[in-house]
N, C-alpha and C positions, 0 to 999 in steps of 0.2 A: 529643561531637557524634554524632550517626546515620548513616545512608550513603542514599541511593538506590542501587536495583539497575536500569533497567532492562533487564528478560529477555523478547527474542523469541520467540513461541511458535509451531506450527506454522499455517501455512497448509490447511493442510489433512489432512496425514495426519500421524498423529500419531507416527513415530514420526522426524520430523523433526525431535524437540526433540532437544538435545542433553543429554550428560552434567552437562557442567558448569550448565548452565541448570537442572535437574533438581536437582541435589546444591542451589545456590545457592534453591529454593522451599519447601528440606527446612530449609534455615540460617531465613528471616533470621524477623522477628517477626512479620509482616503482610505479605498482598497486597494491593494497588491492582487492580482489575479494571472493565474495560469493560463485563464482564457477570457480575456475581456466575454466574452457573448456567451459561455457556458454560465460565470458568474451570473451576467444580468440573469440571464434565466431566473435563477437561485434569488437575488433580487429583487426582480419583478415579483417573483410567485409570496415574496412577505411584505412587500410594496414600502420596500426600500429606495432610496435614491442617495446616490453621494462618488466619487467623482472614483474612477475606475482605472487602473494603470495595470499594465503588462508588467511582468515577472514569472519569469521561464527556462528553459537550461538554454536556450537562447540567448539570451538576453540580459539573466543573473548578474554575469559579474563585470559586465558593462552600468547596470544599474544602479549595485551598489552606491557611487558614489552619490548620485544624486537622491538618495533614499537616505540617505545619512545626512545629507545638508537639511532633510525636512527635518528629521527627527533629533536632528543637535537646537534643529530654533523651536521645536515645540511640538509641534506636529503627534498628535496617534492615529496611528497608519494601526490596518489589518491585514492579516495577510492570509488568503485563502487560497488553495490548489483546485482541480477541476472538482474531486474528490475527493476523500477522509484525509490524514492531518499530514502540510504540510512536512517536506522534509521524511517523509518517510516513501521511502519510493519517487517523490516530490521537489520540486524545486525548493528553498528553505534557511538550507543549510547555512551558506554561506553570507544572508543578510545575520542570520542569529547570531552566525561568529565574527560577522565587525562589530551588530549591540551589543554586543561580549566583553567583547575588544575596547569597545568608546565607552563603558558603562552606561552604558542606557536603559535604562527599565524592557524587558522582557514576562509580558501574560502567556501564558500557554497555555489554552481552554482544553479537558477533558471532550472527547467525542468520538464519534467512527470511523476507525482501522478497518478494512477489509479480512487481515488478516486474523485478529482475535474471534469473531464469531466462523469463521475457516477454521480454522485452529480445535475450539472447542466443538464446531459440527466433525474433526474431525475423529474423534473417540480415543486420539490415541495420547500419549502422557502430556499436561500439561505442567509436568513439573519444574522439567528443562527443554527448553527446545530453540531452535538456533532460526533466525530472519533474517534470507538474506534477500529477501525479492527477484528481482529482475540477473538471471545469469546474464557476463559476458553473452556477446552473443558470437564472438570469433574467438576475439585470444585471452588463453586461459582459462574456455568454459569446459573442454576435456579436464583439465585441473581439478578444478573444484567441484564434477561431478563424481570424481573418481576419491576427491576429499566426502563425500556427502555419504557416501561407497560403507567409509567407517566411523559415521561421526554415529554417536549414541545416544544422541539428542535426538529430537523429534524437531522436523526438516522443515521451514516454509518459502517458497517458491513464489512470484511472481509471474507471469505469462498469458500475452494476448491471446486469442482465439486463431490466430494462422500459423501459432508456431507450436501450440503445443503437442500438437502428434512430433511434432519432434522434438517437444519436451520428451514424453511418452517413450518415443524409439532412445534415445539417449540413455533415459531410466532402464530402459531394456539393456541396455547393452554395461553401460559402464556402473548400474550398480545393479541390476538383476533385478529378473521377473517376477518374483515371487516378492519380491519388498512388496509390501503396503503402503497403498495410497491414499489418497482420498482425495478429489479435486471439488472444486463447488467455483461454482460460476453465477453472475449476475447477483448476488447477492442482498438481501436485502427490496429487490423488484419482484415482479410478478409468474418471472419464468426464474425464480431462483431453483436449482438444483445441486444437490450434493452429488455423485460417483463416488464413490466406497469398490476397492478393492486391490487385485493385485494388479502392479505395473502393467502385466499383460490384460488379462482383464480390464484393465481400462484406455488400454490403446484399440482394444478390440471396438470395444464400446463407442470409444468415437471416432472407430473409420465409416462409422455408419451410419454414423451420427453425427451431423456437424456442427463443428465446435462452437459455441457463438459466447459473446458477451466476454470478459476479461475476468480471467482466469485464476483461481490461487488455488498451489498444487502440496500437498501437507506430505508428508514421506516419513512415517515410521521411521523411529532410530534400530541402528544396527544390533545393538546389545540384547535389546525388547523384542526386535522381530525374531532374533536368535531363542530366547526362553520362550518365545511363546511357539516355538515351534519344538523344542525341546518337552514342554506342557503337553501339549498335543499329545505327543508321541508317548511320556507317560502315561 
């Protein structure tokens, strides 16, 4: 049988590609890509020529059977997303699960994931944290925010530049204007920026400065927030 290799790709800066990831992409039989156009730019940069096949949220259910047929007959296939690690708020879970159930070997390379540098940049506790990724757009969104309001661990969310102001408004409403927030955007790129402050302060900042780039929003845990308030009062 073949092998599925999960290959993280840079979240912005092409220099973050590992030597091992480049070697693997040169050696595999084919590559599954979230966006073949985006992946081709990466492959061209490293002078890699391999067959590319689309694997994204709109076709992953239908694609699994064909991919499994190739793996069962001995192909070695790499799975990449547009940026970061496949399966982390990106397609990947379904094919990995299918490989596990079929006994096909899976190799996952370590590499870029946007929430790790954002979490460390925040200055909040890294002992325990809750990674949520993208909140649902409608059903269950308010319920999730109300749970975050009581969550003692540091919470990590992903958000697009088009919805980040709405997210900050909802944090103000459901979690509290004084909750400490850290918002990182354009991580690893030239215009990388991390803005820290209360939810109210960040909302004011991004209402005057247009949000650009994908965001990682890190929220301090509820218990730690209360503790820091008591310490400052003492």
